[in-house]
Backbone as XML, in Angstrom:
<?xml version="1.0"?>
<chain id="A" units="angstrom">
  <residue number="1" name="MET">
    <atom name="N" x="203.090" y="6.137" z="-5.228"/>
    <atom name="CA" x="202.279" y="6.473" z="-4.720"/>
    <atom name="C" x="201.046" y="6.190" z="-3.924"/>
  </residue>
  <residue number="2" name="VAL">
    <atom name="N" x="201.834" y="4.763" z="-3.337"/>
    <atom name="CA" x="201.253" y="4.793" z="-1.587"/>
    <atom name="C" x="201.839" y="5.596" z="-0.862"/>
  </residue>
  <residue number="3" name="GLU">
    <atom name="N" x="202.976" y="5.167" z="-0.119"/>
    <atom name="CA" x="203.805" y="5.861" z="0.288"/>
    <atom name="C" x="203.295" y="7.723" z="0.379"/>
  </residue>
  <residue number="4" name="LYS">
    <atom name="N" x="203.409" y="8.024" z="-0.788"/>
    <atom name="CA" x="203.087" y="9.445" z="-1.033"/>
    <atom name="C" x="201.745" y="9.965" z="-0.122"/>
  </residue>
  <residue number="5" name="PHE">
    <atom name="N" x="200.703" y="8.737" z="-0.495"/>
    <atom name="CA" x="199.684" y="8.722" z="0.039"/>
    <atom name="C" x="199.632" y="8.282" z="2.125"/>
  </residue>
  <residue number="6" name="LYS">
    <atom name="N" x="199.947" y="7.541" z="2.688"/>
    <atom name="CA" x="200.118" y="7.234" z="4.092"/>
    <atom name="C" x="200.555" y="8.604" z="4.265"/>
  </residue>
  <residue number="7" name="LEU">
    <atom name="N" x="201.605" y="9.863" z="3.747"/>
    <atom name="CA" x="202.437" y="10.479" z="4.317"/>
    <atom name="C" x="201.538" y="11.507" z="4.535"/>
  </residue>
  <residue number="8" name="THR">
    <atom name="N" x="200.666" y="12.032" z="3.858"/>
    <atom name="CA" x="199.927" y="12.785" z="3.271"/>
    <atom name="C" x="198.551" y="12.882" z="3.971"/>
  </residue>
  <residue number="9" name="ILE">
    <atom name="N" x="198.127" y="11.628" z="5.139"/>
    <atom name="CA" x="197.328" y="11.112" z="5.229"/>
    <atom name="C" x="198.038" y="11.103" z="6.500"/>
  </residue>
  <residue number="10" name="LYS">
    <atom name="N" x="199.173" y="10.377" z="7.178"/>
    <atom name="CA" x="199.666" y="11.204" z="8.470"/>
    <atom name="C" x="199.565" y="12.456" z="9.600"/>
  </residue>
  <residue number="11" name="LYS">
    <atom name="N" x="200.170" y="12.945" z="7.995"/>
    <atom name="CA" x="200.358" y="14.911" z="8.178"/>
    <atom name="C" x="199.485" y="15.332" z="8.110"/>
  </residue>
  <residue number="12" name="GLU">
    <atom name="N" x="197.986" y="14.966" z="7.695"/>
    <atom name="CA" x="197.083" y="15.321" z="7.869"/>
    <atom name="C" x="196.334" y="15.222" z="9.168"/>
  </residue>
  <residue number="13" name="VAL">
    <atom name="N" x="196.604" y="14.454" z="9.508"/>
    <atom name="CA" x="195.822" y="13.800" z="11.233"/>
    <atom name="C" x="196.963" y="14.733" z="11.820"/>
  </residue>
  <residue number="14" name="LEU">
    <atom name="N" x="197.940" y="15.081" z="11.832"/>
    <atom name="CA" x="199.035" y="15.878" z="12.992"/>
    <atom name="C" x="198.475" y="17.035" z="13.142"/>
  </residue>
  <residue number="15" name="TYR">
    <atom name="N" x="197.641" y="17.380" z="12.074"/>
    <atom name="CA" x="197.187" y="19.215" z="11.656"/>
    <atom name="C" x="195.919" y="18.163" z="12.311"/>
  </residue>
  <residue number="16" name="TYR">
    <atom name="N" x="195.516" y="17.758" z="12.222"/>
    <atom name="CA" x="193.348" y="18.038" z="13.193"/>
    <atom name="C" x="194.123" y="17.777" z="14.475"/>
  </residue>
  <residue number="17" name="LEU">
    <atom name="N" x="194.808" y="16.266" z="14.845"/>
    <atom name="CA" x="195.145" y="16.458" z="16.598"/>
    <atom name="C" x="195.759" y="17.756" z="16.656"/>
  </residue>
  <residue number="18" name="PHE">
    <atom name="N" x="196.934" y="19.193" z="16.045"/>
    <atom name="CA" x="196.887" y="20.084" z="16.643"/>
    <atom name="C" x="196.219" y="20.837" z="16.897"/>
  </residue>
  <residue number="19" name="THR">
    <atom name="N" x="195.434" y="21.117" z="15.924"/>
    <atom name="CA" x="194.080" y="21.975" z="16.002"/>
    <atom name="C" x="192.450" y="21.310" z="17.733"/>
  </residue>
  <residue number="20" name="LEU">
    <atom name="N" x="192.794" y="19.453" z="17.662"/>
    <atom name="CA" x="192.359" y="19.840" z="19.005"/>
    <atom name="C" x="192.353" y="20.261" z="19.965"/>
  </residue>
  <residue number="21" name="LEU">
    <atom name="N" x="194.147" y="19.960" z="19.863"/>
    <atom name="CA" x="194.139" y="20.307" z="21.185"/>
    <atom name="C" x="194.478" y="22.153" z="21.664"/>
  </residue>
  <residue number="22" name="ALA">
    <atom name="N" x="195.025" y="22.579" z="20.804"/>
    <atom name="CA" x="194.815" y="24.271" z="20.474"/>
    <atom name="C" x="193.504" y="24.773" z="21.002"/>
  </residue>
  <residue number="23" name="LEU">
    <atom name="N" x="192.491" y="24.179" z="20.644"/>
    <atom name="CA" x="191.729" y="25.072" z="20.795"/>
    <atom name="C" x="190.475" y="24.466" z="22.349"/>
  </residue>
  <residue number="24" name="ALA">
    <atom name="N" x="191.094" y="23.099" z="22.329"/>
    <atom name="CA" x="191.195" y="22.591" z="23.834"/>
    <atom name="C" x="191.376" y="23.512" z="24.622"/>
  </residue>
  <residue number="25" name="LEU">
    <atom name="N" x="192.858" y="23.922" z="24.653"/>
    <atom name="CA" x="193.639" y="24.817" z="25.701"/>
    <atom name="C" x="193.356" y="26.053" z="25.636"/>
  </residue>
  <residue number="26" name="ILE">
    <atom name="N" x="192.515" y="26.717" z="23.978"/>
    <atom name="CA" x="192.038" y="27.591" z="23.813"/>
    <atom name="C" x="190.357" y="27.482" z="25.307"/>
  </residue>
  <residue number="27" name="MET">
    <atom name="N" x="189.408" y="26.861" z="24.646"/>
    <atom name="CA" x="188.040" y="26.722" z="25.069"/>
    <atom name="C" x="188.128" y="26.526" z="26.651"/>
  </residue>
  <residue number="28" name="HIS">
    <atom name="N" x="189.465" y="25.536" z="27.193"/>
    <atom name="CA" x="188.698" y="25.602" z="28.760"/>
    <atom name="C" x="190.343" y="25.179" z="29.090"/>
  </residue>
  <residue number="29" name="ASN">
    <atom name="N" x="191.017" y="26.035" z="29.062"/>
    <atom name="CA" x="192.019" y="26.388" z="29.968"/>
    <atom name="C" x="192.103" y="25.818" z="31.601"/>
  </residue>
  <residue number="30" name="ASP">
    <atom name="N" x="191.969" y="26.190" z="31.976"/>
    <atom name="CA" x="191.538" y="24.879" z="33.148"/>
    <atom name="C" x="191.746" y="23.252" z="32.722"/>
  </residue>
  <residue number="31" name="LEU">
    <atom name="N" x="192.098" y="23.125" z="31.569"/>
    <atom name="CA" x="192.405" y="21.910" z="31.281"/>
    <atom name="C" x="194.869" y="21.491" z="31.503"/>
  </residue>
  <residue number="32" name="LEU">
    <atom name="N" x="195.152" y="22.818" z="31.991"/>
    <atom name="CA" x="196.507" y="22.618" z="32.165"/>
    <atom name="C" x="196.308" y="21.967" z="33.685"/>
  </residue>
  <residue number="33" name="ASN">
    <atom name="N" x="195.362" y="22.914" z="34.572"/>
    <atom name="CA" x="195.687" y="23.224" z="36.347"/>
    <atom name="C" x="194.784" y="22.049" z="36.370"/>
  </residue>
  <residue number="34" name="ASN">
    <atom name="N" x="193.384" y="21.464" z="35.979"/>
    <atom name="CA" x="193.443" y="19.794" z="36.660"/>
    <atom name="C" x="192.469" y="19.585" z="35.782"/>
  </residue>
  <residue number="35" name="PRO">
    <atom name="N" x="192.866" y="18.280" z="35.006"/>
    <atom name="CA" x="192.788" y="18.216" z="33.659"/>
    <atom name="C" x="191.803" y="16.716" z="34.058"/>
  </residue>
  <residue number="36" name="LEU">
    <atom name="N" x="191.956" y="16.284" z="35.661"/>
    <atom name="CA" x="191.126" y="15.565" z="35.354"/>
    <atom name="C" x="189.412" y="15.646" z="36.579"/>
  </residue>
  <residue number="37" name="LEU">
    <atom name="N" x="189.887" y="17.037" z="36.186"/>
    <atom name="CA" x="188.416" y="17.621" z="36.974"/>
    <atom name="C" x="187.403" y="18.028" z="35.656"/>
  </residue>
  <residue number="38" name="ARG">
    <atom name="N" x="187.827" y="17.737" z="34.531"/>
    <atom name="CA" x="187.386" y="18.400" z="33.094"/>
    <atom name="C" x="186.772" y="17.183" z="32.388"/>
  </residue>
  <residue number="39" name="LEU">
    <atom name="N" x="187.751" y="16.430" z="32.849"/>
    <atom name="CA" x="187.705" y="15.432" z="32.003"/>
    <atom name="C" x="186.093" y="14.727" z="33.014"/>
  </residue>
  <residue number="40" name="HIS">
    <atom name="N" x="186.070" y="14.433" z="33.696"/>
    <atom name="CA" x="184.857" y="14.257" z="35.000"/>
    <atom name="C" x="184.032" y="14.914" z="35.209"/>
  </residue>
  <residue number="41" name="ASN">
    <atom name="N" x="184.024" y="15.861" z="34.197"/>
    <atom name="CA" x="183.348" y="17.141" z="34.633"/>
    <atom name="C" x="182.035" y="16.076" z="33.075"/>
  </residue>
  <residue number="42" name="MET">
    <atom name="N" x="183.344" y="16.041" z="32.067"/>
    <atom name="CA" x="183.121" y="15.734" z="30.678"/>
    <atom name="C" x="181.878" y="14.618" z="30.720"/>
  </residue>
  <residue number="43" name="TYR">
    <atom name="N" x="182.279" y="14.113" z="31.654"/>
    <atom name="CA" x="181.632" y="12.230" z="31.614"/>
    <atom name="C" x="181.181" y="12.960" z="32.187"/>
  </residue>
  <residue number="44" name="GLU">
    <atom name="N" x="180.394" y="13.213" z="33.049"/>
    <atom name="CA" x="179.254" y="13.417" z="33.714"/>
    <atom name="C" x="177.645" y="14.224" z="33.060"/>
  </residue>
  <residue number="45" name="LYS">
    <atom name="N" x="178.085" y="15.043" z="31.888"/>
    <atom name="CA" x="177.295" y="15.784" z="30.964"/>
    <atom name="C" x="176.820" y="14.775" z="29.770"/>
  </residue>
  <residue number="46" name="GLU">
    <atom name="N" x="178.246" y="13.262" z="29.436"/>
    <atom name="CA" x="178.397" y="13.039" z="28.123"/>
    <atom name="C" x="178.177" y="13.909" z="27.192"/>
  </residue>
  <residue number="47" name="ASN">
    <atom name="N" x="179.409" y="14.469" z="26.839"/>
    <atom name="CA" x="179.692" y="15.049" z="25.952"/>
    <atom name="C" x="181.296" y="14.264" z="25.282"/>
  </residue>
  <residue number="48" name="PHE">
    <atom name="N" x="181.207" y="14.011" z="24.760"/>
    <atom name="CA" x="182.674" y="13.337" z="24.374"/>
    <atom name="C" x="183.087" y="13.769" z="23.057"/>
  </residue>
  <residue number="49" name="PHE">
    <atom name="N" x="181.646" y="13.368" z="22.273"/>
    <atom name="CA" x="182.233" y="15.060" z="21.285"/>
    <atom name="C" x="182.612" y="15.544" z="20.565"/>
  </residue>
  <residue number="50" name="HIS">
    <atom name="N" x="181.799" y="16.532" z="21.277"/>
    <atom name="CA" x="181.266" y="17.626" z="20.618"/>
    <atom name="C" x="183.569" y="18.581" z="21.012"/>
  </residue>
  <residue number="51" name="PRO">
    <atom name="N" x="184.616" y="18.118" z="21.376"/>
    <atom name="CA" x="185.572" y="18.761" z="20.454"/>
    <atom name="C" x="186.093" y="18.094" z="20.142"/>
  </residue>
  <residue number="52" name="PHE">
    <atom name="N" x="185.464" y="16.914" z="18.602"/>
    <atom name="CA" x="185.861" y="15.820" z="17.868"/>
    <atom name="C" x="185.278" y="16.698" z="16.424"/>
  </residue>
  <residue number="53" name="LEU">
    <atom name="N" x="184.195" y="17.319" z="16.756"/>
    <atom name="CA" x="183.130" y="18.033" z="16.020"/>
    <atom name="C" x="183.603" y="19.180" z="16.074"/>
  </residue>
  <residue number="54" name="TYR">
    <atom name="N" x="184.126" y="19.594" z="17.141"/>
    <atom name="CA" x="184.000" y="21.304" z="16.759"/>
    <atom name="C" x="185.298" y="21.532" z="15.807"/>
  </residue>
  <residue number="55" name="SER">
    <atom name="N" x="186.784" y="20.586" z="16.735"/>
    <atom name="CA" x="187.754" y="20.149" z="15.789"/>
    <atom name="C" x="187.229" y="20.208" z="14.499"/>
  </residue>
  <residue number="56" name="PHE">
    <atom name="N" x="186.876" y="19.022" z="13.734"/>
    <atom name="CA" x="186.551" y="18.322" z="12.381"/>
    <atom name="C" x="185.919" y="19.452" z="11.820"/>
  </residue>
  <residue number="57" name="VAL">
    <atom name="N" x="184.446" y="20.710" z="12.277"/>
    <atom name="CA" x="184.849" y="22.118" z="11.855"/>
    <atom name="C" x="186.268" y="23.220" z="11.168"/>
  </residue>
  <residue number="58" name="ILE">
    <atom name="N" x="186.693" y="23.485" z="12.522"/>
    <atom name="CA" x="187.755" y="24.348" z="11.608"/>
    <atom name="C" x="188.411" y="23.320" z="11.010"/>
  </residue>
  <residue number="59" name="TYR">
    <atom name="N" x="189.487" y="22.428" z="11.959"/>
    <atom name="CA" x="189.882" y="21.493" z="10.468"/>
    <atom name="C" x="189.247" y="21.939" z="9.131"/>
  </residue>
  <residue number="60" name="CYS">
    <atom name="N" x="187.904" y="21.634" z="8.874"/>
    <atom name="CA" x="187.858" y="21.618" z="7.057"/>
    <atom name="C" x="187.879" y="22.656" z="6.594"/>
  </residue>
  <residue number="61" name="ALA">
    <atom name="N" x="187.753" y="24.222" z="7.552"/>
    <atom name="CA" x="188.631" y="25.973" z="6.822"/>
    <atom name="C" x="189.582" y="26.100" z="7.135"/>
  </residue>
  <residue number="62" name="ILE">
    <atom name="N" x="190.553" y="25.682" z="7.996"/>
    <atom name="CA" x="192.008" y="25.911" z="7.937"/>
    <atom name="C" x="192.508" y="25.397" z="6.388"/>
  </residue>
  <residue number="63" name="LEU">
    <atom name="N" x="191.864" y="23.468" z="6.355"/>
    <atom name="CA" x="191.738" y="23.399" z="4.938"/>
    <atom name="C" x="191.596" y="23.557" z="3.917"/>
  </residue>
  <residue number="64" name="ILE">
    <atom name="N" x="190.899" y="24.341" z="4.159"/>
    <atom name="CA" x="189.314" y="24.940" z="2.219"/>
    <atom name="C" x="190.844" y="26.170" z="1.836"/>
  </residue>
  <residue number="65" name="LEU">
    <atom name="N" x="191.181" y="26.810" z="3.098"/>
    <atom name="CA" x="192.263" y="27.847" z="3.048"/>
    <atom name="C" x="193.539" y="27.583" z="2.847"/>
  </residue>
  <residue number="66" name="ARG">
    <atom name="N" x="194.224" y="26.787" z="2.896"/>
    <atom name="CA" x="195.111" y="25.718" z="3.080"/>
    <atom name="C" x="195.206" y="25.721" z="1.001"/>
  </residue>
  <residue number="67" name="LYS">
    <atom name="N" x="194.147" y="24.843" z="1.244"/>
    <atom name="CA" x="194.694" y="24.044" z="-0.978"/>
    <atom name="C" x="193.970" y="25.730" z="-1.581"/>
  </residue>
  <residue number="68" name="THR">
    <atom name="N" x="193.511" y="26.845" z="-1.083"/>
    <atom name="CA" x="192.744" y="27.871" z="-2.042"/>
    <atom name="C" x="194.613" y="28.642" z="-1.925"/>
  </residue>
  <residue number="69" name="ILE">
    <atom name="N" x="194.671" y="28.791" z="-1.052"/>
    <atom name="CA" x="196.298" y="29.214" z="-0.759"/>
    <atom name="C" x="197.325" y="28.677" z="-2.155"/>
  </residue>
  <residue number="70" name="ASP">
    <atom name="N" x="197.798" y="27.071" z="-2.146"/>
    <atom name="CA" x="198.042" y="26.466" z="-3.039"/>
    <atom name="C" x="197.781" y="26.385" z="-4.268"/>
  </residue>
  <residue number="71" name="PHE">
    <atom name="N" x="196.398" y="26.429" z="-4.310"/>
    <atom name="CA" x="195.512" y="25.954" z="-5.857"/>
    <atom name="C" x="197.074" y="27.729" z="-6.576"/>
  </residue>
  <residue number="72" name="ILE">
    <atom name="N" x="196.032" y="28.903" z="-5.875"/>
    <atom name="CA" x="196.725" y="30.221" z="-6.061"/>
    <atom name="C" x="198.289" y="30.728" z="-6.468"/>
  </residue>
  <residue number="73" name="ILE">
    <atom name="N" x="199.124" y="29.749" z="-5.539"/>
    <atom name="CA" x="200.577" y="29.990" z="-5.300"/>
    <atom name="C" x="201.070" y="29.038" z="-6.453"/>
  </residue>
  <residue number="74" name="GLY">
    <atom name="N" x="200.462" y="28.004" z="-7.006"/>
    <atom name="CA" x="200.423" y="26.804" z="-8.486"/>
    <atom name="C" x="200.129" y="28.221" z="-9.778"/>
  </residue>
  <residue number="75" name="ILE">
    <atom name="N" x="199.229" y="28.280" z="-9.065"/>
    <atom name="CA" x="199.000" y="29.602" z="-10.448"/>
    <atom name="C" x="200.086" y="30.165" z="-10.779"/>
  </residue>
  <residue number="76" name="PHE">
    <atom name="N" x="200.446" y="30.737" z="-10.180"/>
    <atom name="CA" x="201.454" y="31.836" z="-10.268"/>
    <atom name="C" x="202.914" y="31.230" z="-10.504"/>
  </residue>
  <residue number="77" name="GLU">
    <atom name="N" x="202.554" y="30.223" z="-10.107"/>
    <atom name="CA" x="204.584" y="29.340" z="-10.189"/>
    <atom name="C" x="204.312" y="28.498" z="-11.949"/>
  </residue>
  <residue number="78" name="LYS">
    <atom name="N" x="202.742" y="28.469" z="-11.992"/>
    <atom name="CA" x="203.019" y="28.151" z="-13.813"/>
    <atom name="C" x="203.338" y="29.489" z="-14.376"/>
  </residue>
  <residue number="79" name="LYS">
    <atom name="N" x="202.637" y="30.599" z="-13.749"/>
    <atom name="CA" x="202.943" y="31.834" z="-15.122"/>
    <atom name="C" x="204.921" y="31.774" z="-15.302"/>
  </residue>
  <residue number="80" name="THR">
    <atom name="N" x="205.277" y="32.245" z="-14.080"/>
    <atom name="CA" x="206.810" y="32.238" z="-14.024"/>
    <atom name="C" x="207.599" y="30.660" z="-15.077"/>
  </residue>
  <residue number="81" name="HIS">
    <atom name="N" x="206.942" y="29.588" z="-15.532"/>
    <atom name="CA" x="207.469" y="29.375" z="-16.024"/>
    <atom name="C" x="207.675" y="29.140" z="-17.061"/>
  </residue>
</chain>
């Protein structure tokens, strides 16, 4: 039981980190050219937490969508058994 929980947490953290990376690259394509300049600008403006907040909101929306689809698939699988 605990091992399944640990695996689920690890998987969800990976989903979140992938969301964070994807959103960062989509919103700030200059991260590929000059990441130190982007980090310097973020340090000067003191906006460290907005990427994590935005990623969390998008992650939650995707999580709700995933769980809804899992629920619907589960209903149809129970009908076939």
